[in-house]
All heavy atoms as TSV, in Angstrom:
chain	resi	resn	atom	element	x	y	z
A	1	MET	N	N	6.341	14.506	-36.416
A	1	MET	CA	C	6.252	14.830	-34.999
A	1	MET	C	C	6.976	16.147	-34.747
A	1	MET	O	O	7.992	16.440	-35.355
A	1	MET	CB	C	6.876	13.688	-34.192
A	1	MET	CG	C	6.625	13.747	-32.752
A	1	MET	SD	S	5.005	13.043	-32.429
A	1	MET	CE	C	4.915	13.257	-30.709
A	2	VAL	N	N	6.466	16.883	-33.811
A	2	VAL	CA	C	7.030	18.181	-33.456
A	2	VAL	C	C	8.141	17.982	-32.433
A	2	VAL	O	O	8.021	17.161	-31.522
A	2	VAL	CB	C	5.928	19.086	-32.865
A	2	VAL	CG1	C	6.486	20.409	-32.416
A	2	VAL	CG2	C	4.815	19.278	-33.865
A	3	ASP	N	N	9.222	18.728	-32.587
A	3	ASP	CA	C	10.292	18.703	-31.581
A	3	ASP	C	C	9.893	19.638	-30.446
A	3	ASP	O	O	9.873	20.859	-30.610
A	3	ASP	CB	C	11.621	19.159	-32.194
A	3	ASP	CG	C	12.188	18.150	-33.169
A	3	ASP	OD1	O	11.965	16.943	-32.967
A	3	ASP	OD2	O	12.857	18.565	-34.127
A	4	LEU	N	N	9.568	19.065	-29.311
A	4	LEU	CA	C	9.120	19.841	-28.164
A	4	LEU	C	C	10.303	20.293	-27.320
A	4	LEU	O	O	11.274	19.549	-27.164
A	4	LEU	CB	C	8.173	19.005	-27.301
A	4	LEU	CG	C	6.906	18.500	-27.985
A	4	LEU	CD1	C	6.160	17.554	-27.076
A	4	LEU	CD2	C	6.025	19.659	-28.398
A	5	THR	N	N	10.186	21.484	-26.756
A	5	THR	CA	C	11.205	21.956	-25.829
A	5	THR	C	C	11.024	21.233	-24.495
A	5	THR	O	O	9.984	20.602	-24.251
A	5	THR	CB	C	11.075	23.470	-25.586
A	5	THR	OG1	O	9.831	23.718	-24.921
A	5	THR	CG2	C	11.139	24.250	-26.897
A	6	GLU	N	N	12.019	21.343	-23.635
A	6	GLU	CA	C	11.899	20.740	-22.302
A	6	GLU	C	C	10.717	21.339	-21.544
A	6	GLU	O	O	10.008	20.631	-20.825
A	6	GLU	CB	C	13.190	20.945	-21.512
A	6	GLU	CG	C	14.345	20.101	-21.994
A	6	GLU	CD	C	15.588	20.302	-21.152
A	6	GLU	OE1	O	15.464	20.588	-19.943
A	6	GLU	OE2	O	16.685	20.172	-21.713
A	7	GLN	N	N	10.499	22.635	-21.722
A	7	GLN	CA	C	9.391	23.296	-21.053
A	7	GLN	C	C	8.051	22.766	-21.561
A	7	GLN	O	O	7.124	22.529	-20.779
A	7	GLN	CB	C	9.469	24.823	-21.257
A	7	GLN	CG	C	10.628	25.472	-20.565
A	7	GLN	CD	C	11.913	25.456	-21.405
A	7	GLN	OE1	O	11.939	24.955	-22.526
A	7	GLN	NE2	N	12.978	25.995	-20.853
A	8	GLU	N	N	7.942	22.580	-22.863
A	8	GLU	CA	C	6.698	22.048	-23.423
A	8	GLU	C	C	6.451	20.613	-22.957
A	8	GLU	O	O	5.320	20.243	-22.653
A	8	GLU	CB	C	6.741	22.110	-24.952
A	8	GLU	CG	C	6.664	23.527	-25.489
A	8	GLU	CD	C	7.018	23.628	-26.956
A	8	GLU	OE1	O	7.800	22.801	-27.470
A	8	GLU	OE2	O	6.502	24.557	-27.609
A	9	GLN	N	N	7.513	19.826	-22.876
A	9	GLN	CA	C	7.372	18.456	-22.377
A	9	GLN	C	C	6.900	18.452	-20.932
A	9	GLN	O	O	6.031	17.660	-20.551
A	9	GLN	CB	C	8.693	17.698	-22.513
A	9	GLN	CG	C	9.071	17.406	-23.949
A	9	GLN	CD	C	10.451	16.794	-24.087
A	9	GLN	OE1	O	11.101	16.466	-23.098
A	9	GLN	NE2	N	10.901	16.646	-25.317
A	10	ALA	N	N	7.445	19.362	-20.124
A	10	ALA	CA	C	7.020	19.471	-18.728
A	10	ALA	C	C	5.557	19.904	-18.643
A	10	ALA	O	O	4.795	19.403	-17.813
A	10	ALA	CB	C	7.916	20.458	-17.980
A	11	ALA	N	N	5.164	20.827	-19.510
A	11	ALA	CA	C	3.776	21.296	-19.518
A	11	ALA	C	C	2.822	20.178	-19.929
A	11	ALA	O	O	1.723	20.057	-19.384
A	11	ALA	CB	C	3.631	22.506	-20.444
A	12	ILE	N	N	3.240	19.351	-20.854
A	12	ILE	CA	C	2.405	18.222	-21.275
A	12	ILE	C	C	2.241	17.246	-20.116
A	12	ILE	O	O	1.143	16.737	-19.876
A	12	ILE	CB	C	2.993	17.535	-22.522
A	12	ILE	CG1	C	2.776	18.423	-23.744
A	12	ILE	CG2	C	2.372	16.154	-22.737
A	12	ILE	CD1	C	3.457	17.944	-25.002
A	13	ARG	N	N	3.323	16.993	-19.376
A	13	ARG	CA	C	3.212	16.098	-18.214
A	13	ARG	C	C	2.262	16.679	-17.168
A	13	ARG	O	O	1.459	15.955	-16.572
A	13	ARG	CB	C	4.593	15.822	-17.615
A	13	ARG	CG	C	5.418	14.841	-18.435
A	13	ARG	CD	C	6.670	14.401	-17.710
A	13	ARG	NE	N	7.612	15.483	-17.482
A	13	ARG	CZ	C	8.473	15.942	-18.392
A	13	ARG	NH1	N	8.522	15.411	-19.592
A	13	ARG	NH2	N	9.304	16.921	-18.099
A	14	ALA	N	N	2.313	17.985	-16.961
A	14	ALA	CA	C	1.401	18.630	-16.009
A	14	ALA	C	C	-0.041	18.511	-16.495
A	14	ALA	O	O	-0.942	18.224	-15.702
A	14	ALA	CB	C	1.789	20.099	-15.831
A	15	ALA	N	N	-0.258	18.711	-17.781
A	15	ALA	CA	C	-1.600	18.586	-18.343
A	15	ALA	C	C	-2.091	17.146	-18.244
A	15	ALA	O	O	-3.275	16.904	-17.980
A	15	ALA	CB	C	-1.615	19.055	-19.799
A	16	MET	N	N	-1.188	16.198	-18.426
A	16	MET	CA	C	-1.550	14.785	-18.360
A	16	MET	C	C	-2.093	14.425	-16.979
A	16	MET	O	O	-3.041	13.654	-16.862
A	16	MET	CB	C	-0.335	13.916	-18.691
A	16	MET	CG	C	-0.607	12.432	-18.716
A	16	MET	SD	S	0.824	11.448	-19.224
A	16	MET	CE	C	2.060	11.935	-18.031
A	17	ARG	N	N	-1.525	15.023	-15.937
A	17	ARG	CA	C	-2.020	14.756	-14.584
A	17	ARG	C	C	-3.471	15.210	-14.452
A	17	ARG	O	O	-4.294	14.537	-13.849
A	17	ARG	CB	C	-1.128	15.442	-13.551
A	17	ARG	CG	C	0.228	14.755	-13.373
A	17	ARG	CD	C	1.006	15.304	-12.200
A	17	ARG	NE	N	1.504	16.665	-12.409
A	17	ARG	CZ	C	2.642	16.957	-13.029
A	17	ARG	NH1	N	3.402	16.002	-13.508
A	17	ARG	NH2	N	3.017	18.211	-13.153
A	18	ARG	N	N	-3.789	16.362	-15.017
A	18	ARG	CA	C	-5.172	16.859	-14.954
A	18	ARG	C	C	-6.113	15.975	-15.762
A	18	ARG	O	O	-7.248	15.722	-15.351
A	18	ARG	CB	C	-5.240	18.298	-15.453
A	18	ARG	CG	C	-4.558	19.281	-14.526
A	18	ARG	CD	C	-4.859	20.682	-14.960
A	18	ARG	NE	N	-4.132	21.653	-14.155
A	18	ARG	CZ	C	-4.266	22.956	-14.308
A	18	ARG	NH1	N	-5.079	23.436	-15.218
A	18	ARG	NH2	N	-3.581	23.777	-13.543
A	19	VAL	N	N	-5.653	15.529	-16.912
A	19	VAL	CA	C	-6.476	14.638	-17.731
A	19	VAL	C	C	-6.719	13.326	-16.979
A	19	VAL	O	O	-7.826	12.787	-16.986
A	19	VAL	CB	C	-5.825	14.386	-19.108
A	19	VAL	CG1	C	-6.536	13.270	-19.865
A	19	VAL	CG2	C	-5.811	15.672	-19.932
A	20	ALA	N	N	-5.680	12.828	-16.305
A	20	ALA	CA	C	-5.823	11.583	-15.541
A	20	ALA	C	C	-6.858	11.749	-14.430
A	20	ALA	O	O	-7.646	10.836	-14.177
A	20	ALA	CB	C	-4.477	11.161	-14.963
A	21	GLU	N	N	-6.870	12.896	-13.769
A	21	GLU	CA	C	-7.864	13.146	-12.725
A	21	GLU	C	C	-9.275	13.122	-13.309
A	21	GLU	O	O	-10.201	12.566	-12.708
A	21	GLU	CB	C	-7.601	14.493	-12.055
A	21	GLU	CG	C	-6.329	14.523	-11.221
A	21	GLU	CD	C	-5.967	15.927	-10.750
A	21	GLU	OE1	O	-6.717	16.887	-11.053
A	21	GLU	OE2	O	-4.925	16.062	-10.095
A	22	THR	N	N	-9.435	13.719	-14.484
A	22	THR	CA	C	-10.742	13.736	-15.136
A	22	THR	C	C	-11.142	12.333	-15.563
A	22	THR	O	O	-12.301	11.928	-15.400
A	22	THR	CB	C	-10.728	14.694	-16.345
A	22	THR	OG1	O	-10.347	15.998	-15.885
A	22	THR	CG2	C	-12.090	14.772	-17.007
A	23	MET	N	N	-10.199	11.569	-16.097
A	23	MET	CA	C	-10.499	10.193	-16.498
A	23	MET	C	C	-10.860	9.336	-15.287
A	23	MET	O	O	-11.690	8.441	-15.398
A	23	MET	CB	C	-9.325	9.565	-17.253
A	23	MET	CG	C	-9.265	9.934	-18.718
A	23	MET	SD	S	-10.791	9.583	-19.639
A	23	MET	CE	C	-11.000	7.834	-19.389
A	24	ALA	N	N	-10.271	9.612	-14.148
A	24	ALA	CA	C	-10.621	8.873	-12.937
A	24	ALA	C	C	-12.087	9.120	-12.573
A	24	ALA	O	O	-12.780	8.209	-12.118
A	24	ALA	CB	C	-9.706	9.260	-11.783
A	25	GLN	N	N	-12.548	10.340	-12.807
A	25	GLN	CA	C	-13.956	10.652	-12.540
A	25	GLN	C	C	-14.870	9.969	-13.550
A	25	GLN	O	O	-15.949	9.482	-13.195
A	25	GLN	CB	C	-14.183	12.166	-12.585
A	25	GLN	CG	C	-13.486	12.913	-11.473
A	25	GLN	CD	C	-13.577	14.421	-11.655
A	25	GLN	OE1	O	-14.134	14.914	-12.632
A	25	GLN	NE2	N	-13.028	15.161	-10.711
A	26	ILE	N	N	-14.453	9.944	-14.811
A	26	ILE	CA	C	-15.256	9.322	-15.866
A	26	ILE	C	C	-15.249	7.812	-15.715
A	26	ILE	O	O	-16.273	7.155	-15.869
A	26	ILE	CB	C	-14.725	9.725	-17.266
A	26	ILE	CG1	C	-14.950	11.214	-17.506
A	26	ILE	CG2	C	-15.361	8.882	-18.367
A	26	ILE	CD1	C	-14.278	11.765	-18.754
A	27	GLY	N	N	-14.081	7.290	-15.434
A	27	GLY	CA	C	-13.908	5.846	-15.335
A	27	GLY	C	C	-12.914	5.368	-16.377
A	27	GLY	O	O	-13.156	5.520	-17.578
A	28	TRP	N	N	-11.806	4.817	-15.913
A	28	TRP	CA	C	-10.740	4.402	-16.821
A	28	TRP	C	C	-11.181	3.284	-17.760
A	28	TRP	O	O	-10.619	3.101	-18.828
A	28	TRP	CB	C	-9.505	3.971	-16.037
A	28	TRP	CG	C	-8.705	5.145	-15.567
A	28	TRP	CD1	C	-8.703	5.676	-14.322
A	28	TRP	CD2	C	-7.821	5.946	-16.351
A	28	TRP	NE1	N	-7.875	6.773	-14.272
A	28	TRP	CE2	C	-7.314	6.949	-15.517
A	28	TRP	CE3	C	-7.421	5.916	-17.680
A	28	TRP	CZ2	C	-6.417	7.913	-15.953
A	28	TRP	CZ3	C	-6.515	6.879	-18.121
A	28	TRP	CH2	C	-6.029	7.863	-17.266
A	29	GLY	N	N	-12.191	2.543	-17.404
A	29	GLY	CA	C	-12.654	1.456	-18.256
A	29	GLY	C	C	-13.545	1.925	-19.399
A	29	GLY	O	O	-13.920	1.129	-20.259
A	30	THR	N	N	-13.863	3.213	-19.428
A	30	THR	CA	C	-14.735	3.751	-20.465
A	30	THR	C	C	-13.960	3.890	-21.772
A	30	THR	O	O	-12.902	4.512	-21.807
A	30	THR	CB	C	-15.291	5.136	-20.057
A	30	THR	OG1	O	-15.902	5.035	-18.778
A	30	THR	CG2	C	-16.296	5.648	-21.070
A	31	ARG	N	N	-14.496	3.282	-22.823
A	31	ARG	CA	C	-13.848	3.399	-24.130
A	31	ARG	C	C	-14.076	4.794	-24.692
A	31	ARG	O	O	-15.120	5.416	-24.442
A	31	ARG	CB	C	-14.393	2.358	-25.097
A	31	ARG	CG	C	-14.134	0.929	-24.657
A	31	ARG	CD	C	-14.682	-0.067	-25.629
A	31	ARG	NE	N	-16.116	0.180	-25.878
A	31	ARG	CZ	C	-16.822	-0.462	-26.799
A	31	ARG	NH1	N	-16.258	-1.375	-27.562
A	31	ARG	NH2	N	-18.108	-0.192	-26.954
A	32	LEU	N	N	-13.124	5.289	-25.460
A	32	LEU	CA	C	-13.231	6.619	-26.042
A	32	LEU	C	C	-14.520	6.762	-26.844
A	32	LEU	O	O	-15.208	7.773	-26.753
A	32	LEU	CB	C	-12.013	6.916	-26.929
A	32	LEU	CG	C	-11.919	8.315	-27.512
A	32	LEU	CD1	C	-11.899	9.371	-26.419
A	32	LEU	CD2	C	-10.705	8.447	-28.404
A	33	GLN	N	N	-14.882	5.740	-27.585
A	33	GLN	CA	C	-16.097	5.822	-28.407
A	33	GLN	C	C	-17.369	5.873	-27.561
A	33	GLN	O	O	-18.423	6.240	-28.057
A	33	GLN	CB	C	-16.169	4.659	-29.383
A	33	GLN	CG	C	-16.408	3.307	-28.725
A	33	GLN	CD	C	-16.366	2.178	-29.741
A	33	GLN	OE1	O	-15.657	2.251	-30.727
A	33	GLN	NE2	N	-17.138	1.140	-29.486
A	34	ASP	N	N	-17.258	5.511	-26.287
A	34	ASP	CA	C	-18.421	5.536	-25.410
A	34	ASP	C	C	-18.564	6.841	-24.628
A	34	ASP	O	O	-19.539	7.019	-23.893
A	34	ASP	CB	C	-18.367	4.359	-24.428
A	34	ASP	CG	C	-18.504	3.018	-25.139
A	34	ASP	OD1	O	-19.104	2.977	-26.234
A	34	ASP	OD2	O	-17.984	2.017	-24.613
A	35	LEU	N	N	-17.609	7.740	-24.782
A	35	LEU	CA	C	-17.696	9.022	-24.092
A	35	LEU	C	C	-18.749	9.902	-24.752
A	35	LEU	O	O	-18.903	9.912	-25.973
A	35	LEU	CB	C	-16.349	9.758	-24.133
A	35	LEU	CG	C	-15.193	9.129	-23.373
A	35	LEU	CD1	C	-13.928	9.947	-23.588
A	35	LEU	CD2	C	-15.505	9.014	-21.892
A	36	ALA	N	N	-19.455	10.636	-23.932
A	36	ALA	CA	C	-20.395	11.626	-24.452
A	36	ALA	C	C	-19.599	12.816	-24.986
A	36	ALA	O	O	-18.444	13.040	-24.602
A	36	ALA	CB	C	-21.338	12.088	-23.342
A	37	GLU	N	N	-20.218	13.565	-25.867
A	37	GLU	CA	C	-19.540	14.732	-26.433
A	37	GLU	C	C	-19.049	15.672	-25.332
A	37	GLU	O	O	-17.933	16.182	-25.391
A	37	GLU	CB	C	-20.475	15.490	-27.381
A	37	GLU	CG	C	-19.835	16.723	-27.990
A	37	GLU	CD	C	-20.773	17.485	-28.916
A	37	GLU	OE1	O	-21.869	16.987	-29.223
A	37	GLU	OE2	O	-20.394	18.592	-29.320
A	38	ALA	N	N	-19.865	15.885	-24.321
A	38	ALA	CA	C	-19.487	16.781	-23.224
A	38	ALA	C	C	-18.237	16.268	-22.495
A	38	ALA	O	O	-17.389	17.066	-22.085
A	38	ALA	CB	C	-20.642	16.933	-22.252
A	39	GLN	N	N	-18.118	14.960	-22.351
A	39	GLN	CA	C	-16.948	14.382	-21.688
A	39	GLN	C	C	-15.687	14.589	-22.522
A	39	GLN	O	O	-14.625	14.913	-21.986
A	39	GLN	CB	C	-17.160	12.901	-21.408
A	39	GLN	CG	C	-18.213	12.641	-20.352
A	39	GLN	CD	C	-18.574	11.180	-20.251
A	39	GLN	OE1	O	-18.814	10.509	-21.251
A	39	GLN	NE2	N	-18.620	10.674	-19.018
A	40	VAL	N	N	-15.802	14.414	-23.831
A	40	VAL	CA	C	-14.651	14.631	-24.713
A	40	VAL	C	C	-14.238	16.093	-24.674
A	40	VAL	O	O	-13.050	16.420	-24.568
A	40	VAL	CB	C	-14.970	14.188	-26.162
A	40	VAL	CG1	C	-13.828	14.550	-27.107
A	40	VAL	CG2	C	-15.261	12.698	-26.216
A	41	LEU	N	N	-15.208	16.979	-24.732
A	41	LEU	CA	C	-14.900	18.409	-24.663
A	41	LEU	C	C	-14.233	18.756	-23.339
A	41	LEU	O	O	-13.285	19.556	-23.300
A	41	LEU	CB	C	-16.169	19.238	-24.860
A	41	LEU	CG	C	-16.767	19.192	-26.268
A	41	LEU	CD1	C	-18.116	19.906	-26.297
A	41	LEU	CD2	C	-15.817	19.793	-27.285
A	42	THR	N	N	-14.705	18.168	-22.252
A	42	THR	CA	C	-14.086	18.403	-20.954
A	42	THR	C	C	-12.636	17.939	-20.955
A	42	THR	O	O	-11.747	18.646	-20.467
A	42	THR	CB	C	-14.873	17.688	-19.835
A	42	THR	OG1	O	-16.185	18.248	-19.774
A	42	THR	CG2	C	-14.188	17.828	-18.490
A	43	LEU	N	N	-12.372	16.761	-21.498
A	43	LEU	CA	C	-10.991	16.259	-21.558
A	43	LEU	C	C	-10.098	17.202	-22.349
A	43	LEU	O	O	-8.957	17.486	-21.937
A	43	LEU	CB	C	-10.956	14.860	-22.175
A	43	LEU	CG	C	-11.441	13.727	-21.293
A	43	LEU	CD1	C	-11.566	12.440	-22.105
A	43	LEU	CD2	C	-10.496	13.530	-20.113
A	44	ILE	N	N	-10.593	17.704	-23.474
A	44	ILE	CA	C	-9.805	18.625	-24.297
A	44	ILE	C	C	-9.561	19.930	-23.540
A	44	ILE	O	O	-8.435	20.443	-23.517
A	44	ILE	CB	C	-10.504	18.875	-25.642
A	44	ILE	CG1	C	-10.505	17.587	-26.469
A	44	ILE	CG2	C	-9.833	20.018	-26.405
A	44	ILE	CD1	C	-11.396	17.633	-27.692
A	45	GLU	N	N	-10.602	20.457	-22.920
A	45	GLU	CA	C	-10.457	21.705	-22.163
A	45	GLU	C	C	-9.469	21.543	-21.013
A	45	GLU	O	O	-8.648	22.433	-20.752
A	45	GLU	CB	C	-11.808	22.166	-21.636
A	45	GLU	CG	C	-12.748	22.648	-22.721
A	45	GLU	CD	C	-14.157	22.897	-22.216
A	45	GLU	OE1	O	-14.392	22.852	-20.990
A	45	GLU	OE2	O	-15.042	23.138	-23.066
A	46	VAL	N	N	-9.539	20.428	-20.320
A	46	VAL	CA	C	-8.631	20.166	-19.206
A	46	VAL	C	C	-7.189	20.068	-19.712
A	46	VAL	O	O	-6.268	20.619	-19.110
A	46	VAL	CB	C	-9.057	18.881	-18.456
A	46	VAL	CG1	C	-7.982	18.395	-17.513
A	46	VAL	CG2	C	-10.351	19.126	-17.702
A	47	ALA	N	N	-6.998	19.373	-20.836
A	47	ALA	CA	C	-5.651	19.204	-21.386
A	47	ALA	C	C	-5.070	20.541	-21.842
A	47	ALA	O	O	-3.931	20.884	-21.494
A	47	ALA	CB	C	-5.681	18.213	-22.548
A	48	VAL	N	N	-5.845	21.294	-22.603
A	48	VAL	CA	C	-5.355	22.579	-23.118
A	48	VAL	C	C	-5.132	23.563	-21.969
A	48	VAL	O	O	-4.104	24.237	-21.895
A	48	VAL	CB	C	-6.329	23.150	-24.172
A	48	VAL	CG1	C	-5.958	24.580	-24.552
A	48	VAL	CG2	C	-6.344	22.258	-25.407
A	49	GLY	N	N	-6.094	23.629	-21.058
A	49	GLY	CA	C	-5.952	24.533	-19.915
A	49	GLY	C	C	-4.765	24.176	-19.042
A	49	GLY	O	O	-4.016	25.053	-18.601
A	50	GLY	N	N	-4.565	22.888	-18.808
A	50	GLY	CA	C	-3.427	22.443	-18.013
A	50	GLY	C	C	-2.108	22.793	-18.672
A	50	GLY	O	O	-1.153	23.226	-18.013
A	51	PHE	N	N	-2.033	22.622	-19.988
A	51	PHE	CA	C	-0.826	22.968	-20.728
A	51	PHE	C	C	-0.557	24.471	-20.642
A	51	PHE	O	O	0.563	24.901	-20.347
A	51	PHE	CB	C	-0.952	22.521	-22.188
A	51	PHE	CG	C	0.257	22.836	-23.025
A	51	PHE	CD1	C	1.340	21.980	-23.025
A	51	PHE	CD2	C	0.308	23.978	-23.798
A	51	PHE	CE1	C	2.464	22.262	-23.789
A	51	PHE	CE2	C	1.425	24.269	-24.567
A	51	PHE	CZ	C	2.509	23.412	-24.561
A	52	GLN	N	N	-1.578	25.267	-20.883
A	52	GLN	CA	C	-1.406	26.725	-20.828
A	52	GLN	C	C	-1.001	27.190	-19.437
A	52	GLN	O	O	-0.098	28.038	-19.298
A	52	GLN	CB	C	-2.698	27.424	-21.262
A	52	GLN	CG	C	-3.005	27.260	-22.729
A	52	GLN	CD	C	-4.351	27.849	-23.115
A	52	GLN	OE1	O	-5.280	27.932	-22.305
A	52	GLN	NE2	N	-4.469	28.252	-24.376
A	53	ASP	N	N	-1.657	26.660	-18.411
A	53	ASP	CA	C	-1.308	27.040	-17.035
A	53	ASP	C	C	0.135	26.678	-16.716
A	53	ASP	O	O	0.863	27.468	-16.099
A	53	ASP	CB	C	-2.243	26.359	-16.034
A	53	ASP	CG	C	-3.667	26.886	-16.088
A	53	ASP	OD1	O	-3.903	27.945	-16.721
A	53	ASP	OD2	O	-4.547	26.227	-15.498
A	54	ALA	N	N	0.553	25.499	-17.134
A	54	ALA	CA	C	1.926	25.061	-16.865
A	54	ALA	C	C	2.936	25.917	-17.614
A	54	ALA	O	O	3.974	26.291	-17.056
A	54	ALA	CB	C	2.094	23.591	-17.238
A	55	MET	N	N	2.653	26.255	-18.860
A	55	MET	CA	C	3.573	27.101	-19.625
A	55	MET	C	C	3.689	28.486	-18.992
A	55	MET	O	O	4.777	29.066	-18.934
A	55	MET	CB	C	3.132	27.203	-21.084
A	55	MET	CG	C	3.339	25.927	-21.890
A	55	MET	SD	S	5.075	25.399	-22.026
A	55	MET	CE	C	5.747	26.681	-23.084
A	56	GLN	N	N	2.580	29.011	-18.487
A	56	GLN	CA	C	2.614	30.310	-17.818
A	56	GLN	C	C	3.436	30.231	-16.531
A	56	GLN	O	O	4.208	31.144	-16.231
A	56	GLN	CB	C	1.211	30.805	-17.534
A	56	GLN	CG	C	0.459	31.205	-18.785
A	56	GLN	CD	C	-1.006	31.522	-18.521
A	56	GLN	OE1	O	-1.493	31.420	-17.395
A	56	GLN	NE2	N	-1.729	31.895	-19.576
A	57	ALA	N	N	3.277	29.147	-15.784
A	57	ALA	CA	C	4.051	28.965	-14.562
A	57	ALA	C	C	5.533	28.871	-14.873
A	57	ALA	O	O	6.368	29.485	-14.192
A	57	ALA	CB	C	3.589	27.704	-13.820
A	58	ILE	N	N	5.872	28.141	-15.906
A	58	ILE	CA	C	7.270	28.009	-16.316
A	58	ILE	C	C	7.834	29.364	-16.710
A	58	ILE	O	O	8.958	29.720	-16.341
A	58	ILE	CB	C	7.403	26.984	-17.464
A	58	ILE	CG1	C	7.124	25.573	-16.947
A	58	ILE	CG2	C	8.779	27.060	-18.112
A	58	ILE	CD1	C	6.939	24.520	-18.030
A	59	ALA	N	N	7.041	30.168	-17.431
A	59	ALA	CA	C	7.486	31.502	-17.853
A	59	ALA	C	C	7.753	32.398	-16.647
A	59	ALA	O	O	8.628	33.273	-16.696
A	59	ALA	CB	C	6.453	32.141	-18.775
A	60	ARG	N	N	7.016	32.168	-15.550
A	60	ARG	CA	C	7.222	32.953	-14.320
A	60	ARG	C	C	8.366	32.382	-13.481
A	60	ARG	O	O	8.668	32.925	-12.422
A	60	ARG	CB	C	5.942	32.963	-13.483
A	60	ARG	CG	C	4.800	33.755	-14.095
A	60	ARG	CD	C	3.647	33.922	-13.116
A	60	ARG	NE	N	3.107	32.657	-12.633
A	60	ARG	CZ	C	2.086	32.007	-13.172
A	60	ARG	NH1	N	1.493	32.489	-14.250
A	60	ARG	NH2	N	1.650	30.870	-12.658
A	61	GLY	N	N	8.935	31.269	-13.927
A	61	GLY	CA	C	10.036	30.656	-13.191
A	61	GLY	C	C	9.582	29.686	-12.120
A	61	GLY	O	O	10.364	29.282	-11.277
A	62	GLU	N	N	8.315	29.309	-12.167
A	62	GLU	CA	C	7.757	28.360	-11.188
A	62	GLU	C	C	7.776	26.952	-11.795
A	62	GLU	O	O	7.801	26.814	-13.016
A	62	GLU	CB	C	6.313	28.749	-10.862
A	62	GLU	CG	C	6.161	30.143	-10.303
A	62	GLU	CD	C	4.717	30.603	-10.240
A	62	GLU	OE1	O	3.808	29.806	-10.587
A	62	GLU	OE2	O	4.482	31.760	-9.869
A	63	PRO	N	N	7.735	25.928	-10.966
A	63	PRO	CA	C	7.655	24.571	-11.513
A	63	PRO	C	C	6.301	24.345	-12.203
A	63	PRO	O	O	5.302	24.942	-11.803
A	63	PRO	CB	C	7.812	23.660	-10.300
A	63	PRO	CG	C	7.529	24.523	-9.122
A	63	PRO	CD	C	7.801	25.943	-9.507
A	64	ALA	N	N	6.305	23.500	-13.203
A	64	ALA	CA	C	5.073	23.220	-13.958
A	64	ALA	C	C	4.073	22.441	-13.149
A	64	ALA	O	O	4.322	21.740	-12.272
A	64	ALA	CB	C	5.410	22.441	-15.224
């Protein structure tokens, strides 16, 4: 496991909120194996984008 900084942990929590919003649209009862490829790609894009946005905000001194 990677030792994450406090900033990275905060960015992951911010990304998790975006992923949760996307999962709410998909449906929380949907099993991972039942997701379409496009849905999985969307989840990954949302997670990575959310993390990057949060890290940039933290670098500017803003809350994640």
